[in-house]
N, C-alpha and C positions, 0 to 999 in steps of 0.2 A: 780485051785486057783482063788479066787474071789478078785477083786480089789475094794476097797471102793470108795466112791465118792470124787473126787477132784474138786476144783473150782478155778476160777479167775474172777475178776470183773473189768470191764473197764467202767468208768463214764465220760461223756462229759456234755456239757451245759444242754441239754434237754433230753438226753437218756442215757441208761446204757446197757451194754451187760454182761450177766452172762454166762461164759463158763463152761460147765460141762464135766467131763471126768471120765471114769471108770464105776462103777455100780450104777444105781439109784434104791433105794428101797423105800418101803412105809415109813420107819422110817426117811427118809431124808426130809420130808415135813417141820417139825418144823425148822430144820437147814436152809433150803432155805428161808423160810419166815423171819427168823432172819437176814439173809444176806440182804434181800430186805428192811427190816426195817431200816437198816443202810445207805441206799442210800439217798443222800440229797433230801429234799422235792421238789426242783425245777425240778427234773427229773420226766417226765410224761410217757416216753416210755421205756419199758423194752424188751430187746431181749434175749431170752434164746437159747443159741447155744449148741446143743446136738451132734455135729459132732464127738466128741471124746468119746461119750458114747459107751461102748462095750457090756453092758448087762443091761437089764431091769428086776429086780427082782419083786417078788410079791408086788403089791401095787405101782409100779413105775408110772403107768398112773394116779392113784389117787393122787400121789404126784404132778405131773405136773398140773392136774386139780386144785388142791388146791392152787398151786402157782398162776395160772391164776386168780382164784377167789380172792385171797388175794390182788393181785396187782390192779385189777379192783376196788375192794371195798375200798382199802386204798388210792389209788391215782387217781382213775377215769380216768386213762390214757390208752394208747395203749399198746398192747402186741404183740410181734413177736416171733414165735417159729420156729427155724431152725433145721432140722434133716436130717440125711443121712444114707443110706445103700449102699451096693456096686452097687445097681441098680437104686436108686432113690435119688434125691436131691430136696428138696422143702422148701419153706418158707411159713408159714401160718401166716396171719395177722389178728389180732382181733382188730378192731377199736371201738368195743362196739356196732356195728350195729347188726341188727337182723340176725339170722342164715342164711337166704337166701342171705344176702349180704356179707358173709365172702368170702375171696378171697385166692386162691392159686396163688402166683405171677408167678412162672415159674417151669416147670418140664423139665429138660434138657434145650434146647434152644427154645422150643415151648411154646406158650401160652396154658394154659390148665384149665379145670374146674374139680373140684373134689367134689363129693358128699360123705359125711361121717358124723360121729358123731362129734359134737363139743366137744373138750377136756374140 
C-alpha cells in the first residue's frame, strides 16, 4: 500500500520548516512549490524535514531539487534539508555558496565531511 505525501508547515520570524511524511513522488513538485509560495515574504530560510518520509517514488529527487531551486530563485535565502534512515541522520545546509563550501553539519555525534552530488 502506498501512502501519499502529507505535510505540515511551521513558520517563525525568519525561517520556516516544512515537515513531509509518507511518499514523495515527481508529481509533488508543483504542490510543494505552492506551499512555499504561501510562506510570508519575510521568511528567508526554509528547512525541509524528511524524517517521516517512508518512500521515494520515481522523480522524488527531482522534486526536492526543484524545490531547492525554486526557494533560492524566489527568496534568495538559505535552505536546509534534513533526512534520516535507520543508519544515518544528517543535515545538509545550502547557504548559496559554491559547491565546495557546502556543509554537512553532523553525522551521528562526529563532525564529518561528505562528497556528493548537490541536490
